C-alpha positions in Angstrom: -32.6 -21.6 -48.8 -31.7 -24.9 -50.5 -33.6 -25.9 -53.4 -35.2 -29.6 -52.8 -35.3 -31.6 -56.6 -38.2 -32.8 -57.6 -39.1 -36.1 -56.7 -40.6 -38.5 -58.7 -43.1 -40.9 -56.8 -42.3 -44.3 -57.3 -44.2 -47.6 -57.2 -47.7 -45.6 -58.2 -50.1 -47.0 -60.6 -49.9 -46.3 -64.3 -52.5 -43.5 -65.2 -54.6 -44.2 -68.2 -54.7 -42.2 -71.2 -57.9 -40.4 -71.8 -58.5 -38.5 -74.7 -60.9 -35.3 -75.1 -63.0 -37.4 -77.3 -63.5 -40.2 -74.5 -64.9 -37.5 -72.3 -66.9 -35.4 -74.9 -68.5 -38.9 -75.7 -69.4 -39.7 -72.2 -70.7 -36.0 -71.5 -72.7 -36.3 -74.6 -74.3 -39.7 -73.2 -74.8 -37.7 -69.8 -76.4 -34.8 -71.5 -78.6 -37.1 -73.1 -80.0 -38.9 -70.1 -80.3 -35.3 -68.3 -82.9 -34.5 -71.3 -85.4 -36.4 -69.8 -85.7 -34.7 -66.5 -88.8 -32.3 -67.6 -90.6 -35.1 -69.3 -90.2 -37.7 -66.2 -91.3 -34.7 -63.9 -94.5 -34.8 -66.2 -94.7 -38.4 -65.6 -94.5 -38.0 -62.0 -97.0 -35.6 -61.8 -99.5 -37.4 -64.0 -99.3 -40.6 -61.7 -99.0 -39.2 -58.5 -101.9 -36.8 -58.8 -105.1 -38.3 -57.2 -106.8 -35.4 -56.4 -108.5 -34.6 -60.0 -111.9 -35.6 -60.9 -112.5 -38.8 -62.5 -113.2 -38.4 -66.3 -112.7 -42.2 -67.9 -112.0 -40.5 -71.7 -109.6 -37.7 -70.4 -107.8 -40.2 -67.6 -107.6 -42.8 -70.7 -106.1 -40.2 -73.4 -103.7 -38.9 -70.9 -102.7 -42.3 -69.9 -101.9 -43.4 -73.5 -99.7 -40.1 -74.0 -98.0 -40.9 -70.8 -97.3 -44.6 -71.7 -95.9 -43.4 -75.3 -93.3 -40.9 -73.4 -92.5 -43.6 -71.2 -91.8 -45.9 -73.8 -90.0 -43.4 -75.5 -87.9 -42.9 -72.5 -87.0 -47.0 -71.4 -86.0 -47.5 -75.2 -83.7 -44.5 -74.9 -82.4 -45.1 -71.3 -81.2 -49.0 -72.4 -79.8 -47.6 -75.9 -77.7 -44.9 -73.9 -77.0 -47.2 -71.1 -75.7 -49.7 -73.4 -73.5 -46.7 -75.0 -72.2 -45.8 -71.6 -70.6 -49.6 -70.7 -69.3 -50.1 -73.7 -67.7 -46.2 -73.7 -66.1 -47.0 -69.9 -65.0 -50.5 -71.1 -62.7 -48.5 -74.0 -61.8 -46.2 -71.0 -60.9 -49.3 -68.6 -58.9 -50.8 -71.4 -57.1 -47.8 -72.7 -53.5 -47.2 -72.9 -51.6 -46.6 -69.5 -49.1 -43.9 -69.0 
């Protein structure tokens, strides 16, 4: 049986060099976004619950609390998406092998 030589594929696109640090940085950002799953479920439950009896004081208090959670999420979400955008820009411009 004849051995075939390892053929190097020519005319291929260069591969970008991605370090483990780059991967971990993106992973951390995705994990931070994933950490919002439970609080967002609470917000969804609060705003979709139409069967509860109307207690204006309780609704006002809960609305204020839910609004604080949502505002924290929005600011964190914007910060994380900006970080991810800059990290992706860095990866796109990274050295090619």
